C-alpha positions as CSV (number, residue, x, y, z in Angstrom):
1,M,-18.9,6.9,8.2
2,K,-17.3,4.3,6.0
3,D,-13.9,5.2,4.5
4,Y,-13.6,3.9,0.9
5,D,-10.0,5.0,0.5
6,H,-8.4,2.8,3.2
7,Y,-8.2,-0.9,4.0
8,I,-8.7,-2.1,7.6
9,I,-6.1,-4.6,8.5
10,W,-7.1,-6.6,11.7
11,L,-4.7,-8.3,14.0
12,D,-6.8,-11.5,13.8
13,Y,-5.7,-11.9,10.1
14,F,-2.2,-12.8,11.3
15,N,-3.0,-14.8,14.5
16,R,-1.7,-18.3,14.2
17,S,-3.8,-19.7,17.0
18,L,-7.0,-18.8,15.2
19,S,-8.8,-20.9,12.6
20,R,-9.7,-19.5,9.3
21,H,-13.3,-19.5,10.4
22,K,-12.4,-17.2,13.3
23,G,-10.6,-14.7,11.0
24,R,-7.1,-15.8,10.1
25,K,-6.5,-15.0,6.4
26,L,-3.3,-16.8,5.7
27,K,-1.6,-20.2,6.1
28,R,-0.4,-21.1,9.6
29,E,3.2,-20.9,8.3
30,S,2.6,-17.3,7.3
31,S,1.2,-16.3,10.7
32,I,2.5,-15.7,14.1
33,F,1.2,-16.4,17.6
34,D,-0.6,-13.4,19.3
35,P,0.6,-10.4,17.2
36,T,0.4,-7.0,18.8
37,L,-0.6,-3.7,17.3
38,E,3.0,-2.5,17.6
39,D,4.2,-5.6,15.5
40,L,1.6,-4.8,12.9
41,I,2.5,-1.1,12.7
42,D,6.2,-1.9,12.5
43,A,5.6,-4.4,9.7
44,A,3.5,-1.9,7.8
45,R,6.2,0.7,8.1
46,S,8.8,-1.8,6.8
47,I,6.9,-2.2,3.6
48,G,6.5,1.5,3.0
49,Y,3.3,2.5,4.8
50,D,3.1,4.9,7.7
51,P,-0.2,4.5,9.6
52,P,-0.9,7.6,11.7
53,Q,-2.0,7.2,15.3
54,E,-5.6,8.2,14.4
55,N,-5.8,5.3,11.9
56,T,-5.1,2.7,14.6
57,N,-7.3,1.2,17.2
58,D,-6.3,-1.3,19.8
59,H,-9.6,-1.6,21.6
60,A,-11.7,-2.6,18.6
61,R,-13.3,-6.0,18.4
62,Y,-13.1,-8.1,15.2
63,P,-16.6,-8.9,14.1
64,R,-16.1,-12.7,14.1
65,R,-14.9,-12.6,17.7
66,P,-16.8,-9.8,19.4
67,Y,-16.0,-11.1,22.9
68,V,-12.2,-10.4,22.5
69,R,-10.5,-7.1,22.0
70,S,-8.3,-7.2,18.9
71,G,-7.2,-4.1,17.1
72,Y,-6.6,-2.8,13.6
73,I,-4.7,-0.3,11.4
74,M,-6.1,1.5,8.4
75,L,-3.8,1.7,5.3
76,P,-4.5,3.6,2.1
77,K,-5.5,1.5,-0.9
78,K,-2.4,1.4,-3.1
79,E,-2.6,-2.3,-4.1
80,N,-4.7,-5.4,-3.6
81,K,-5.7,-6.2,0.0
82,L,-4.5,-9.8,-0.1
83,Y,-1.1,-8.8,-1.5
84,L,-0.9,-6.2,1.3
85,I,-1.8,-8.8,3.9
86,R,0.8,-11.2,2.6
87,S,3.5,-8.6,2.5
88,I,2.8,-7.6,6.1
89,A,2.7,-11.3,7.2
90,E,6.1,-11.9,5.6
91,K,7.6,-9.0,7.6
92,L,5.9,-10.2,10.8
93,V,7.3,-13.7,10.4
94,Q,10.8,-12.4,9.6
95,R,10.7,-10.2,12.7
96,K,9.6,-13.0,15.0
97,N,12.2,-15.4,13.6
98,K,14.9,-12.8,14.1
99,N,13.9,-12.3,17.7
100,R,13.7,-16.1,18.4
101,P,16.8,-17.5,20.2
102,S,18.6,-20.3,18.3
103,N,18.8,-23.8,19.7
104,R,22.5,-24.4,19.9
């Protein structure tokens, strides 16, 4: 049954290697290569959401790419979905840049 009180946030929204036609929602600069469900959950927690385990699925398939397992989290509708996606993407990029070794 459809849940009208939550947004579904797919990993493919943030995958830099995908085209927009395949499901990426943001610019390449605002995306990362091959995000994981743990990355997505941590980014959601850092902006104030706490997705419970039953609201995550790492074996789901994004409808535009049914041949590849992706994954998603469900977050309550507090604000606009695009604003939520951009906030999560910002945290994902910050986290990846922090973990990247510097070239010195």
